[in-house]
MARZA-244956 format. One record per residue (C-alpha): x, y, z. Coordinates in steps of 0.02 Angstrom, whole numbers, plus 50000, padded with zeros to 5 digits. Layout:
// residues N
XYZ
...
END
This chain:
// residues 474
571345920653075
570965931152929
571675942552803
571365957552718
571665960352516
571255975352396
570285974652255
572055970052162
572315957952283
573785964352370
573765962052552
573165975152654
574305974352844
573225985652943
571425976852964
570715991153028
570395998752857
568945985552838
567905993952966
567065983353087
567005965053035
565535951753073
565675933553099
564195921553032
564035902953014
562425893253001
562855879253132
564015880153271
564875894553354
566435906353318
567305913753454
567895931853412
569045931053571
569985916253517
569765915153334
568945898353357
567405888253277
566595877453391
565505863353277
563785858453320
563085846453174
563695835153051
563895844552898
564665856152771
564535873952854
565145890652791
565765903652900
565465920152826
566625936852860
565645954052823
566355970852858
565755987952847
566955992952715
566015977852618
567225966852587
566755948152621
567635933052664
567035913352670
567755897852722
566965882652700
567185869652856
566505849952849
566135845053002
566225825053057
565595814953193
566195819153366
566665807453509
565285795453541
564185798153678
562885782253663
562225767253551
560585767953493
559415753353470
557805757753393
556515743253401
555055742153254
554045735253409
554275732853604
552995720153621
552755705753504
552085687753510
553075671653489
552385673953296
553245690653253
554855697753234
555785715253294
556715725453172
558215734053249
558855751353185
560765753453252
561295771853280
562875779853338
562515796253457
564155810153479
564065820953631
563185834053498
561745822353470
562365818353291
561725801753236
562555789953122
561655772653070
562975760053101
563145740853049
563415730253209
564045710353147
563565699653255
565005696553364
564425712953416
562855707953494
563095703853666
561615695253729
560085690253614
558965681853756
558415664153668
557985671953530
558945671553333
559615687453297
560035690653093
561655704853081
560965718052966
560295734552938
559245735653021
559595719753136
558035704553146
557695696353307
556585682453298
555955676653466
555625659353537
555045657653716
553885670353790
554465682753937
555195699253972
557075699953847
558265709353874
559515712353694
561135720653702
562305729053599
564215735953585
564955748953482
566715755953503
566645757053691
564895759053726
563465744853784
561665746853752
560075737053813
558335735953775
556855728053817
555425718153734
554245708053814
553635692353712
551945685153723
551275667353665
551105665353460
549235657253389
548895639553455
549525627853340
548845611253458
548455608453636
549475597053736
548695584253877
550135583354032
549965569154146
551415569354280
552465580554185
552395572054032
551425574653846
550295561553843
549055566453692
548535548153626
549435537453776
548535524453863
548575524054029
548135508054155
547495511854312
546515502354441
544835508454513
545555513054655
546795526154577
546335542054522
547365551454364
547675571054345
547565578054167
548065596154124
547875605053956
549115617953888
549175628053729
550525625953618
551285639553484
552325637453337
553845640853447
553435627653577
553055641853698
551515633753819
550075640753937
548815633454038
546945636353945
545285633754019
544525618253906
542875610253891
542995592853940
542065575753908
542145556753947
541765543153840
541605523353864
540595511353795
539405509053938
539945521554075
539225540254030
539245547754219
540385563554192
540415566254371
541985554254386
542865568254289
543045580354451
543315600554379
542475593054220
540925604354267
541555621154194
542925625254074
544585619754165
546495619354138
546515602254244
545355588754294
545465574554369
544865556554326
544175544754482
543535528954389
542355516454482
541905504254354
543145493954289
543255489354110
544195480853961
543445495353868
544665511153878
543875527753946
544375541753818
544745558953895
544535573053777
544935593053812
543985605953671
544625622853649
544055636153535
545185651153524
543915659453384
544885652353240
545095635653248
544365622353388
545605611553444
545295594153515
546595582353592
546115566953691
547105551953784
546515534153844
546315526054012
545995507354036
545295503354224
545675486754317
545105481754470
545525490354613
546135480654779
545245465454843
544145471854991
542775458654994
542735439154986
541045430054970
540925411754966
539335402354884
539055385454929
537625372854837
537335356854925
537005341154810
535105341554872
535015360654818
535115368954993
536245385655018
536945393155169
538605394755278
538365378255386
537915359255299
537395342855366
538045331455234
538375312655216
540145306855130
539175301754988
538755319254948
539635335354873
539545354154913
539865364354718
540745379354780
540755396454683
541745413554755
541425432554719
542835443454748
542375464654723
543575479554771
542835494954861
541905501554705
541025481554685
541965477954533
542215457854498
543825451154542
544625436454454
543925421354600
545605411454510
546725419654638
545835411954790
546715399554905
545305385954954
545965377855117
545005361955207
545145363455406
544795347555524
543985352755669
544405341155768
546305338155722
546425356055672
547575351455531
547405362655349
547575354755194
547605368255028
546365358254917
546395373054778
547255361954645
545705346554697
544195359854681
544785365654502
545255350854445
543295345654490
542595360554433
542335366954621
541405350854689
542035345354834
541515328354873
541365323455062
542325306155119
542725305455299
541715307255433
541955323355530
541745341055567
542595352855429
542815371955376
543045376055201
543885393155181
544395404055018
545485417455058
546725428054974
547815440355029
547625460554974
548685471954899
548715481455064
549335464055155
547805458855224
546735441455216
545055444655140
544045426255161
542525417455198
542145402555228
540905387155259
540585377255401
540165356355363
539595341055476
540095324355376
539025311055428
539355292655369
538595287255183
537315272155140
538305255855184
538925245855029
539425231655144
538975224355331
539805212755444
539245204555590
540075202255764
539655189755910
539835184556075
539695167056016
539425156355862
538535140655962
537375144056100
536065131656186
534345131056170
533575144856281
534885157056295
535415170956191
536805176156080
537355193956070
537725201855904
538405218755838
538075224855656
539575236755574
539205244955412
540545252755291
540025266755148
540915268554999
542225280955065
542745268055201
541875275355357
541285260155487
539735264555588
538435251755695
537165249355559
535255243455574
534825228155473
533385217255431
533515198755475
532895183055382
533135163155378
532565153355221
531795170155161
530845172055323
530855185355447
531785178855601
530535179955750
531955176255878
532895191555843
532765206555950
533505224755922
534585230956072
534565248656147
535955254156046
535995256255826
536445238955740
536455227555920
535515213555904
535125198656030
534735182255943
533545169256063
534265149456033
532655140556027
532615127755899
534265117555911
535235115255737
536055125355621
535345142355572
536025153055426
535395169155445
535375184155315
535585201155371
535225215755242
535325235055231
534815243055071
536045232554940
537265225755069
536955210855139
537905196255248
537465178755319
537885173055498
537805155055531
537435151455709
537285132455795
536055129855935
536295116156061
534705105856148
534665108556323
535335094856435
533995095156555
532375085256496
530865095956502
529425082456437
529395067156361
528225060756200
527895041656214
527175036756038
526065019656027
525615011255879
523685011255937
522985017656093
521825000756133
522374981356111
521594962956151
521894955056310
523514946456286
523794954456120
525464966556106
END
């Protein structure tokens, strides 16, 4: 509304005396129809009234913020690395677009993803993990969200991963049958990880072939270590990555034991120096054994895992001789005559019996004693006495034995060898007692036989004192 006054400040009731009226305002709008001012922007605005009579009037109007339309979150950046931070200006905007910077306390930040938000003007948000992040804030009854893309930060170090476990500097135990997959990842100061294509090297005291590190022929984020050579010295697997600022290098170690048993080979050496898979020996002789056990990559496996058995070819009896062989430095001393098999075996991890064997025929040894068996100890002259000689070796084996005969240190001419070994026939020729010695090597014995004269006279011998005499002489 408006009121007119004259120069003496007297109110003029008839406003038409002022002439035509004009309303002006720097911001907003004034309606002459209903005499209302409609504000637009925040501030102090002068509503001016002028008339054709020259009268003027002014009214200062202060316009505050209107009803809230939305909350604005203004980010310093929308794409950052995990090493950076974002500054956020928070502004209340009313329905007329008037802007009012506001301070949001921590509880007004309803979503901060996995970052750390510090309330303030501006607010500060420090990211942690990579990815697309949503920040949300509330003011009065309005919610606003903004999106931030967080990329990985600068590389702090590399990490080697084996079966989802961080393994830098770790030592792994494998067999030559196994393999191990190794991945490399870069990590920033916030712990973010991502794959990088690194250069790989394999180092070892005696193995230089890089081919067993599959995938290392080019820069790669993963390799497979497939060893062949078992070794007490560890293999070193190293990943190297140059990010143009720093050359990063990390390693792990692998100790490789022999793989599963796949082959057993027995070596046998006879007392006479011969080798082979079949032997004919005497009970006085021995065989020295050795064994070579290997996995599929020809790595040598400890032969002490073998079990040694002696199999009797006649009875089928099986005897474990492992302890005996080990105690005798792997020497098997033959004893009893017979046919045998000596086998060495071990059961693989896969459950297979892996073995090798040697066949042996054991003959009797040298006689250390000899004995005789006769059909009679006394015989008439002109008849025979049947004799069988049996030898016994150092292991107690008995056998027919050929011997040499003597009587009074003279060869016995009346002794005839039979058709079988150790069999003899003695022709009783001279009456009397005969002490016969029979010898084989260092073994000897004595046989005493008695020969009686025949009862049938075959001749008479006359002995005369002289073959001439005088008549009537004697």
